N, CA, C and O atoms as a Maestro MAE file, in Angstrom:
{
 s_m_m2io_version
 :::
 2.0.0
}

f_m_ct {
 s_m_title
 :::
 protein
 m_atom[268] {
  # First column is atom index #
  i_m_mmod_type
  r_m_x_coord
  r_m_y_coord
  r_m_z_coord
  i_m_residue_number
  s_m_chain_name
  s_m_pdb_residue_name
  s_m_pdb_atom_name
  i_m_atomic_number
  :::
  1 25 88.164 108.059 96.337 1 A "MET " " N  " 7
  2 3 87.476 107.407 95.241 1 A "MET " " CA " 6
  3 2 86.129 106.890 95.737 1 A "MET " " C  " 6
  4 15 86.014 106.439 96.877 1 A "MET " " O  " 8
  5 25 85.141 106.954 94.904 2 A "ILE " " N  " 7
  6 3 83.801 106.492 95.264 2 A "ILE " " CA " 6
  7 2 83.730 104.972 95.163 2 A "ILE " " C  " 6
  8 15 84.295 104.364 94.254 2 A "ILE " " O  " 8
  9 25 83.033 104.384 96.101 3 A "ASN " " N  " 7
  10 3 82.873 102.946 96.147 3 A "ASN " " CA " 6
  11 2 81.997 102.478 94.983 3 A "ASN " " C  " 6
  12 15 80.963 103.081 94.698 3 A "ASN " " O  " 8
  13 25 82.408 101.423 94.325 4 A "ALA " " N  " 7
  14 3 81.666 100.892 93.178 4 A "ALA " " CA " 6
  15 2 80.269 100.437 93.576 4 A "ALA " " C  " 6
  16 15 79.339 100.539 92.776 4 A "ALA " " O  " 8
  17 25 80.107 99.937 94.793 5 A "GLU " " N  " 7
  18 3 78.781 99.494 95.243 5 A "GLU " " CA " 6
  19 2 77.824 100.671 95.400 5 A "GLU " " C  " 6
  20 15 76.620 100.517 95.200 5 A "GLU " " O  " 8
  21 25 78.337 101.825 95.750 6 A "ILE " " N  " 7
  22 3 77.497 103.022 95.837 6 A "ILE " " CA " 6
  23 2 76.968 103.369 94.449 6 A "ILE " " C  " 6
  24 15 75.797 103.717 94.295 6 A "ILE " " O  " 8
  25 25 77.821 103.274 93.455 7 A "ILE " " N  " 7
  26 3 77.393 103.544 92.079 7 A "ILE " " CA " 6
  27 2 76.338 102.533 91.658 7 A "ILE " " C  " 6
  28 15 75.349 102.903 91.025 7 A "ILE " " O  " 8
  29 25 76.529 101.272 91.997 8 A "ARG " " N  " 7
  30 3 75.526 100.254 91.656 8 A "ARG " " CA " 6
  31 2 74.182 100.575 92.308 8 A "ARG " " C  " 6
  32 15 73.134 100.340 91.708 8 A "ARG " " O  " 8
  33 25 74.204 101.106 93.522 9 A "GLN " " N  " 7
  34 3 72.953 101.462 94.194 9 A "GLN " " CA " 6
  35 2 72.260 102.630 93.498 9 A "GLN " " C  " 6
  36 15 71.035 102.641 93.380 9 A "GLN " " O  " 8
  37 25 73.030 103.608 93.040 10 A "TYR " " N  " 7
  38 3 72.445 104.702 92.253 10 A "TYR " " CA " 6
  39 2 71.716 104.126 91.040 10 A "TYR " " C  " 6
  40 15 70.590 104.519 90.737 10 A "TYR " " O  " 8
  41 25 72.365 103.198 90.356 11 A "ILE " " N  " 7
  42 3 71.780 102.602 89.154 11 A "ILE " " CA " 6
  43 2 70.553 101.771 89.516 11 A "ILE " " C  " 6
  44 15 69.537 101.828 88.823 11 A "ILE " " O  " 8
  45 25 70.640 101.007 90.586 12 A "LYS " " N  " 7
  46 3 69.506 100.180 91.012 12 A "LYS " " CA " 6
  47 2 68.291 101.054 91.321 12 A "LYS " " C  " 6
  48 15 67.168 100.712 90.952 12 A "LYS " " O  " 8
  49 25 68.514 102.168 91.990 13 A "ASN " " N  " 7
  50 3 67.416 103.051 92.384 13 A "ASN " " CA " 6
  51 2 66.805 103.796 91.209 13 A "ASN " " C  " 6
  52 15 65.639 104.186 91.271 13 A "ASN " " O  " 8
  53 25 67.563 104.003 90.145 14 A "LYS " " N  " 7
  54 3 67.086 104.779 88.994 14 A "LYS " " CA " 6
  55 2 67.003 103.943 87.718 14 A "LYS " " C  " 6
  56 15 66.869 104.498 86.628 14 A "LYS " " O  " 8
  57 25 67.081 102.638 87.837 15 A "ASP " " N  " 7
  58 3 67.179 101.716 86.701 15 A "ASP " " CA " 6
  59 2 66.033 101.869 85.722 15 A "ASP " " C  " 6
  60 15 64.880 101.787 86.143 15 A "ASP " " O  " 8
  61 25 66.280 102.086 84.447 16 A "PRO " " N  " 7
  62 3 67.560 102.441 83.824 16 A "PRO " " CA " 6
  63 2 67.840 103.936 83.977 16 A "PRO " " C  " 6
  64 15 66.933 104.726 84.238 16 A "PRO " " O  " 8
  65 25 69.097 104.305 83.813 17 A "ILE " " N  " 7
  66 3 69.494 105.704 83.933 17 A "ILE " " CA " 6
  67 2 70.498 106.029 82.832 17 A "ILE " " C  " 6
  68 15 71.376 105.224 82.519 17 A "ILE " " O  " 8
  69 25 70.359 107.204 82.256 18 A "SER " " N  " 7
  70 3 71.287 107.601 81.197 18 A "SER " " CA " 6
  71 2 72.656 107.893 81.796 18 A "SER " " C  " 6
  72 15 72.780 108.287 82.956 18 A "SER " " O  " 8
  73 25 73.665 107.691 80.982 19 A "GLU " " N  " 7
  74 3 75.034 107.936 81.426 19 A "GLU " " CA " 6
  75 2 75.206 109.383 81.876 19 A "GLU " " C  " 6
  76 15 75.826 109.646 82.907 19 A "GLU " " O  " 8
  77 25 74.668 110.302 81.119 20 A "GLU " " N  " 7
  78 3 74.792 111.725 81.447 20 A "GLU " " CA " 6
  79 2 74.168 112.034 82.809 20 A "GLU " " C  " 6
  80 15 74.778 112.719 83.630 20 A "GLU " " O  " 8
  81 25 72.960 111.531 83.049 21 A "ASP " " N  " 7
  82 3 72.288 111.776 84.331 21 A "ASP " " CA " 6
  83 2 73.037 111.125 85.485 21 A "ASP " " C  " 6
  84 15 73.184 111.726 86.550 21 A "ASP " " O  " 8
  85 25 73.508 109.907 85.281 22 A "LEU " " N  " 7
  86 3 74.228 109.194 86.330 22 A "LEU " " CA " 6
  87 2 75.507 109.924 86.709 22 A "LEU " " C  " 6
  88 15 75.796 110.094 87.893 22 A "LEU " " O  " 8
  89 25 76.265 110.352 85.730 23 A "ILE " " N  " 7
  90 3 77.514 111.063 86.012 23 A "ILE " " CA " 6
  91 2 77.227 112.365 86.753 23 A "ILE " " C  " 6
  92 15 77.953 112.716 87.683 23 A "ILE " " O  " 8
  93 25 76.192 113.077 86.359 24 A "LYS " " N  " 7
  94 3 75.823 114.321 87.062 24 A "LYS " " CA " 6
  95 2 75.478 114.052 88.523 24 A "LYS " " C  " 6
  96 15 75.935 114.766 89.416 24 A "LYS " " O  " 8
  97 25 74.667 113.016 88.765 25 A "ILE " " N  " 7
  98 3 74.269 112.689 90.137 25 A "ILE " " CA " 6
  99 2 75.486 112.366 90.985 25 A "ILE " " C  " 6
  100 15 75.646 112.906 92.080 25 A "ILE " " O  " 8
  101 25 76.338 111.495 90.489 26 A "ILE " " N  " 7
  102 3 77.528 111.096 91.247 26 A "ILE " " CA " 6
  103 2 78.454 112.287 91.442 26 A "ILE " " C  " 6
  104 15 78.982 112.488 92.536 26 A "ILE " " O  " 8
  105 25 78.652 113.066 90.409 27 A "TYR " " N  " 7
  106 3 79.557 114.221 90.453 27 A "TYR " " CA " 6
  107 2 79.124 115.213 91.528 27 A "TYR " " C  " 6
  108 15 79.960 115.720 92.276 27 A "TYR " " O  " 8
  109 25 77.832 115.492 91.611 28 A "TYR " " N  " 7
  110 3 77.348 116.495 92.560 28 A "TYR " " CA " 6
  111 2 77.067 115.931 93.947 28 A "TYR " " C  " 6
  112 15 77.088 116.683 94.922 28 A "TYR " " O  " 8
  113 25 76.802 114.623 94.068 29 A "ASP " " N  " 7
  114 3 76.510 114.013 95.364 29 A "ASP " " CA " 6
  115 2 77.743 113.481 96.080 29 A "ASP " " C  " 6
  116 15 77.719 113.285 97.295 29 A "ASP " " O  " 8
  117 25 78.803 113.250 95.348 30 A "SER " " N  " 7
  118 3 79.986 112.622 95.923 30 A "SER " " CA " 6
  119 2 80.703 113.554 96.897 30 A "SER " " C  " 6
  120 15 80.960 114.715 96.580 30 A "SER " " O  " 8
  121 25 81.026 113.034 98.095 31 A "PRO " " N  " 7
  122 3 81.775 113.856 99.048 31 A "PRO " " CA " 6
  123 2 83.236 114.054 98.616 31 A "PRO " " C  " 6
  124 15 83.895 115.009 99.027 31 A "PRO " " O  " 8
  125 25 83.716 113.144 97.789 32 A "ALA " " N  " 7
  126 3 85.089 113.265 97.282 32 A "ALA " " CA " 6
  127 2 85.081 114.147 96.043 32 A "ALA " " C  " 6
  128 15 84.074 114.251 95.344 32 A "ALA " " O  " 8
  129 25 86.194 114.766 95.789 33 A "SER " " N  " 7
  130 3 86.271 115.603 94.588 33 A "SER " " CA " 6
  131 2 86.711 114.728 93.416 33 A "SER " " C  " 6
  132 15 87.903 114.562 93.154 33 A "SER " " O  " 8
  133 25 85.737 114.182 92.730 34 A "LEU " " N  " 7
  134 3 85.981 113.309 91.588 34 A "LEU " " CA " 6
  135 2 85.763 114.072 90.298 34 A "LEU " " C  " 6
  136 15 84.910 114.956 90.213 34 A "LEU " " O  " 8
  137 25 86.539 113.718 89.308 35 A "THR " " N  " 7
  138 3 86.297 114.292 87.986 35 A "THR " " CA " 6
  139 2 85.306 113.389 87.254 35 A "THR " " C  " 6
  140 15 85.114 112.231 87.624 35 A "THR " " O  " 8
  141 25 84.696 113.923 86.237 36 A "LYS " " N  " 7
  142 3 83.762 113.123 85.450 36 A "LYS " " CA " 6
  143 2 84.492 111.976 84.750 36 A "LYS " " C  " 6
  144 15 83.908 110.919 84.510 36 A "LYS " " O  " 8
  145 25 85.753 112.186 84.427 37 A "THR " " N  " 7
  146 3 86.563 111.131 83.809 37 A "THR " " CA " 6
  147 2 86.776 109.978 84.790 37 A "THR " " C  " 6
  148 15 86.715 108.812 84.398 37 A "THR " " O  " 8
  149 25 87.024 110.297 86.056 38 A "GLU " " N  " 7
  150 3 87.208 109.254 87.072 38 A "GLU " " CA " 6
  151 2 85.918 108.462 87.276 38 A "GLU " " C  " 6
  152 15 85.954 107.241 87.432 38 A "GLU " " O  " 8
  153 25 84.794 109.148 87.273 39 A "ILE " " N  " 7
  154 3 83.505 108.475 87.424 39 A "ILE " " CA " 6
  155 2 83.274 107.533 86.252 39 A "ILE " " C  " 6
  156 15 82.858 106.389 86.436 39 A "ILE " " O  " 8
  157 25 83.543 108.016 85.056 40 A "LYS " " N  " 7
  158 3 83.354 107.194 83.853 40 A "LYS " " CA " 6
  159 2 84.275 105.969 83.898 40 A "LYS " " C  " 6
  160 15 83.894 104.892 83.438 40 A "LYS " " O  " 8
  161 25 85.465 106.125 84.441 41 A "SER " " N  " 7
  162 3 86.401 105.013 84.572 41 A "SER " " CA " 6
  163 2 85.831 103.931 85.493 41 A "SER " " C  " 6
  164 15 85.932 102.742 85.189 41 A "SER " " O  " 8
  165 25 85.237 104.338 86.611 42 A "VAL " " N  " 7
  166 3 84.620 103.376 87.528 42 A "VAL " " CA " 6
  167 2 83.444 102.684 86.840 42 A "VAL " " C  " 6
  168 15 83.269 101.474 86.979 42 A "VAL " " O  " 8
  169 25 82.645 103.442 86.104 43 A "LEU " " N  " 7
  170 3 81.521 102.852 85.371 43 A "LEU " " CA " 6
  171 2 82.013 101.816 84.363 43 A "LEU " " C  " 6
  172 15 81.436 100.735 84.249 43 A "LEU " " O  " 8
  173 25 83.071 102.143 83.639 44 A "ASN " " N  " 7
  174 3 83.634 101.201 82.662 44 A "ASN " " CA " 6
  175 2 84.124 99.930 83.337 44 A "ASN " " C  " 6
  176 15 83.956 98.834 82.803 44 A "ASN " " O  " 8
  177 25 84.729 100.075 84.509 45 A "GLN " " N  " 7
  178 3 85.212 98.909 85.246 45 A "GLN " " CA " 6
  179 2 84.042 98.023 85.674 45 A "GLN " " C  " 6
  180 15 84.124 96.798 85.586 45 A "GLN " " O  " 8
  181 25 82.953 98.641 86.138 46 A "LEU " " N  " 7
  182 3 81.776 97.869 86.539 46 A "LEU " " CA " 6
  183 2 81.161 97.128 85.354 46 A "LEU " " C  " 6
  184 15 80.671 96.009 85.507 46 A "LEU " " O  " 8
  185 25 81.185 97.741 84.186 47 A "VAL " " N  " 7
  186 3 80.681 97.077 82.980 47 A "VAL " " CA " 6
  187 2 81.563 95.872 82.653 47 A "VAL " " C  " 6
  188 15 81.051 94.797 82.340 47 A "VAL " " O  " 8
  189 25 82.875 96.043 82.723 48 A "LYS " " N  " 7
  190 3 83.808 94.945 82.431 48 A "LYS " " CA " 6
  191 2 83.625 93.784 83.399 48 A "LYS " " C  " 6
  192 15 83.798 92.624 83.025 48 A "LYS " " O  " 8
  193 25 83.273 94.098 84.652 49 A "GLU " " N  " 7
  194 3 83.077 93.066 85.671 49 A "GLU " " CA " 6
  195 2 81.662 92.483 85.635 49 A "GLU " " C  " 6
  196 15 81.309 91.662 86.481 49 A "GLU " " O  " 8
  197 25 80.854 92.902 84.662 50 A "ASP " " N  " 7
  198 3 79.464 92.447 84.517 50 A "ASP " " CA " 6
  199 2 78.616 92.737 85.751 50 A "ASP " " C  " 6
  200 15 77.756 91.939 86.123 50 A "ASP " " O  " 8
  201 25 78.863 93.881 86.382 51 A "LYS " " N  " 7
  202 3 78.062 94.290 87.536 51 A "LYS " " CA " 6
  203 2 76.981 95.288 87.143 51 A "LYS " " C  " 6
  204 15 75.995 95.456 87.861 51 A "LYS " " O  " 8
  205 25 77.165 95.950 86.000 52 A "ILE " " N  " 7
  206 3 76.142 96.817 85.418 52 A "ILE " " CA " 6
  207 2 76.158 96.591 83.915 52 A "ILE " " C  " 6
  208 15 77.146 96.117 83.354 52 A "ILE " " O  " 8
  209 25 75.059 96.935 83.277 53 A "LEU " " N  " 7
  210 3 74.927 96.742 81.838 53 A "LEU " " CA " 6
  211 2 74.879 98.100 81.157 53 A "LEU " " C  " 6
  212 15 74.140 98.989 81.580 53 A "LEU " " O  " 8
  213 25 75.663 98.256 80.112 54 A "LEU " " N  " 7
  214 3 75.688 99.482 79.319 54 A "LEU " " CA " 6
  215 2 75.054 99.190 77.970 54 A "LEU " " C  " 6
  216 15 75.478 98.277 77.262 54 A "LEU " " O  " 8
  217 25 74.035 99.969 77.614 55 A "THR " " N  " 7
  218 3 73.407 99.838 76.304 55 A "THR " " CA " 6
  219 2 73.395 101.196 75.622 55 A "THR " " C  " 6
  220 15 73.426 102.237 76.278 55 A "THR " " O  " 8
  221 25 73.351 101.171 74.309 56 A "HIS " " N  " 7
  222 3 73.271 102.402 73.515 56 A "HIS " " CA " 6
  223 2 72.034 102.322 72.635 56 A "HIS " " C  " 6
  224 15 71.836 101.348 71.909 56 A "HIS " " O  " 8
  225 25 71.212 103.347 72.706 57 A "GLU " " N  " 7
  226 3 70.025 103.409 71.867 57 A "GLU " " CA " 6
  227 2 69.818 104.852 71.434 57 A "GLU " " C  " 6
  228 15 69.746 105.759 72.264 57 A "GLU " " O  " 8
  229 25 69.725 105.048 70.141 58 A "ASN " " N  " 7
  230 3 69.555 106.393 69.574 58 A "ASN " " CA " 6
  231 2 70.647 107.357 70.045 58 A "ASN " " C  " 6
  232 15 70.390 108.539 70.273 58 A "ASN " " O  " 8
  233 25 71.856 106.839 70.186 59 A "GLY " " N  " 7
  234 3 72.985 107.672 70.577 59 A "GLY " " CA " 6
  235 2 73.050 107.997 72.057 59 A "GLY " " C  " 6
  236 15 73.881 108.805 72.472 59 A "GLY " " O  " 8
  237 25 72.186 107.382 72.868 60 A "ILE " " N  " 7
  238 3 72.174 107.639 74.309 60 A "ILE " " CA " 6
  239 2 72.666 106.393 75.036 60 A "ILE " " C  " 6
  240 15 72.132 105.298 74.858 60 A "ILE " " O  " 8
  241 25 73.697 106.581 75.859 61 A "ALA " " N  " 7
  242 3 74.218 105.483 76.671 61 A "ALA " " CA " 6
  243 2 73.367 105.376 77.931 61 A "ALA " " C  " 6
  244 15 73.097 106.373 78.601 61 A "ALA " " O  " 8
  245 25 72.948 104.144 78.242 62 A "THR " " N  " 7
  246 3 72.106 103.904 79.408 62 A "THR " " CA " 6
  247 2 72.689 102.751 80.211 62 A "THR " " C  " 6
  248 15 73.160 101.759 79.655 62 A "THR " " O  " 8
  249 25 72.645 102.903 81.543 63 A "TYR " " N  " 7
  250 3 73.121 101.849 82.433 63 A "TYR " " CA " 6
  251 2 71.939 101.169 83.096 63 A "TYR " " C  " 6
  252 15 70.949 101.807 83.453 63 A "TYR " " O  " 8
  253 25 72.067 99.848 83.253 64 A "ASN " " N  " 7
  254 3 71.060 99.057 83.937 64 A "ASN " " CA " 6
  255 2 71.736 98.255 85.034 64 A "ASN " " C  " 6
  256 15 72.900 97.871 84.919 64 A "ASN " " O  " 8
  257 25 70.993 98.011 86.087 65 A "TYR " " N  " 7
  258 3 71.470 97.233 87.223 65 A "TYR " " CA " 6
  259 2 71.432 95.752 86.872 65 A "TYR " " C  " 6
  260 15 70.471 95.283 86.263 65 A "TYR " " O  " 8
  261 25 72.457 95.024 87.247 66 A "ILE " " N  " 7
  262 3 72.493 93.570 87.091 66 A "ILE " " CA " 6
  263 2 72.508 92.975 88.489 66 A "ILE " " C  " 6
  264 15 73.358 93.319 89.310 66 A "ILE " " O  " 8
  265 25 71.566 92.081 88.754 67 A "LYS " " N  " 7
  266 3 71.466 91.461 90.089 67 A "LYS " " CA " 6
  267 2 72.557 90.462 90.308 67 A "LYS " " C  " 6
  268 15 72.627 89.847 91.372 67 A "LYS " " O  " 8
  :::
 }
 m_bond[267] {
  # First column is bond index #
  i_m_from
  i_m_to
  i_m_order
  :::
  1 1 2 1
  2 2 3 1
  3 3 4 2
  4 3 5 1
  5 5 6 1
  6 6 7 1
  7 7 8 2
  8 7 9 1
  9 9 10 1
  10 10 11 1
  11 11 12 2
  12 11 13 1
  13 13 14 1
  14 14 15 1
  15 15 16 2
  16 15 17 1
  17 17 18 1
  18 18 19 1
  19 19 20 2
  20 19 21 1
  21 21 22 1
  22 22 23 1
  23 23 24 2
  24 23 25 1
  25 25 26 1
  26 26 27 1
  27 27 28 2
  28 27 29 1
  29 29 30 1
  30 30 31 1
  31 31 32 2
  32 31 33 1
  33 33 34 1
  34 34 35 1
  35 35 36 2
  36 35 37 1
  37 37 38 1
  38 38 39 1
  39 39 40 2
  40 39 41 1
  41 41 42 1
  42 42 43 1
  43 43 44 2
  44 43 45 1
  45 45 46 1
  46 46 47 1
  47 47 48 2
  48 47 49 1
  49 49 50 1
  50 50 51 1
  51 51 52 2
  52 51 53 1
  53 53 54 1
  54 54 55 1
  55 55 56 2
  56 55 57 1
  57 57 58 1
  58 58 59 1
  59 59 60 2
  60 59 61 1
  61 61 62 1
  62 62 63 1
  63 63 64 2
  64 63 65 1
  65 65 66 1
  66 66 67 1
  67 67 68 2
  68 67 69 1
  69 69 70 1
  70 70 71 1
  71 71 72 2
  72 71 73 1
  73 73 74 1
  74 74 75 1
  75 75 76 2
  76 75 77 1
  77 77 78 1
  78 78 79 1
  79 79 80 2
  80 79 81 1
  81 81 82 1
  82 82 83 1
  83 83 84 2
  84 83 85 1
  85 85 86 1
  86 86 87 1
  87 87 88 2
  88 87 89 1
  89 89 90 1
  90 90 91 1
  91 91 92 2
  92 91 93 1
  93 93 94 1
  94 94 95 1
  95 95 96 2
  96 95 97 1
  97 97 98 1
  98 98 99 1
  99 99 100 2
  100 99 101 1
  101 101 102 1
  102 102 103 1
  103 103 104 2
  104 103 105 1
  105 105 106 1
  106 106 107 1
  107 107 108 2
  108 107 109 1
  109 109 110 1
  110 110 111 1
  111 111 112 2
  112 111 113 1
  113 113 114 1
  114 114 115 1
  115 115 116 2
  116 115 117 1
  117 117 118 1
  118 118 119 1
  119 119 120 2
  120 119 121 1
  121 121 122 1
  122 122 123 1
  123 123 124 2
  124 123 125 1
  125 125 126 1
  126 126 127 1
  127 127 128 2
  128 127 129 1
  129 129 130 1
  130 130 131 1
  131 131 132 2
  132 131 133 1
  133 133 134 1
  134 134 135 1
  135 135 136 2
  136 135 137 1
  137 137 138 1
  138 138 139 1
  139 139 140 2
  140 139 141 1
  141 141 142 1
  142 142 143 1
  143 143 144 2
  144 143 145 1
  145 145 146 1
  146 146 147 1
  147 147 148 2
  148 147 149 1
  149 149 150 1
  150 150 151 1
  151 151 152 2
  152 151 153 1
  153 153 154 1
  154 154 155 1
  155 155 156 2
  156 155 157 1
  157 157 158 1
  158 158 159 1
  159 159 160 2
  160 159 161 1
  161 161 162 1
  162 162 163 1
  163 163 164 2
  164 163 165 1
  165 165 166 1
  166 166 167 1
  167 167 168 2
  168 167 169 1
  169 169 170 1
  170 170 171 1
  171 171 172 2
  172 171 173 1
  173 173 174 1
  174 174 175 1
  175 175 176 2
  176 175 177 1
  177 177 178 1
  178 178 179 1
  179 179 180 2
  180 179 181 1
  181 181 182 1
  182 182 183 1
  183 183 184 2
  184 183 185 1
  185 185 186 1
  186 186 187 1
  187 187 188 2
  188 187 189 1
  189 189 190 1
  190 190 191 1
  191 191 192 2
  192 191 193 1
  193 193 194 1
  194 194 195 1
  195 195 196 2
  196 195 197 1
  197 197 198 1
  198 198 199 1
  199 199 200 2
  200 199 201 1
  201 201 202 1
  202 202 203 1
  203 203 204 2
  204 203 205 1
  205 205 206 1
  206 206 207 1
  207 207 208 2
  208 207 209 1
  209 209 210 1
  210 210 211 1
  211 211 212 2
  212 211 213 1
  213 213 214 1
  214 214 215 1
  215 215 216 2
  216 215 217 1
  217 217 218 1
  218 218 219 1
  219 219 220 2
  220 219 221 1
  221 221 222 1
  222 222 223 1
  223 223 224 2
  224 223 225 1
  225 225 226 1
  226 226 227 1
  227 227 228 2
  228 227 229 1
  229 229 230 1
  230 230 231 1
  231 231 232 2
  232 231 233 1
  233 233 234 1
  234 234 235 1
  235 235 236 2
  236 235 237 1
  237 237 238 1
  238 238 239 1
  239 239 240 2
  240 239 241 1
  241 241 242 1
  242 242 243 1
  243 243 244 2
  244 243 245 1
  245 245 246 1
  246 246 247 1
  247 247 248 2
  248 247 249 1
  249 249 250 1
  250 250 251 1
  251 251 252 2
  252 251 253 1
  253 253 254 1
  254 254 255 1
  255 255 256 2
  256 255 257 1
  257 257 258 1
  258 258 259 1
  259 259 260 2
  260 259 261 1
  261 261 262 1
  262 262 263 1
  263 263 264 2
  264 263 265 1
  265 265 266 1
  266 266 267 1
  267 267 268 2
  :::
 }
}
């Protein structure tokens, strides 16, 4: 499983980043064989823990880094 802090760093470096782009980056860069569903699950957990912010605008989900 990918470390949640690694995902936060991806978001911090690309802030803001669309959900689609973020999942693609993690999916192709991850050394572990993760499914897109597993990645989305980690993202949802980070949102619940208030470690990243999820917004929707014009039907596009975007993640932002929270310090």
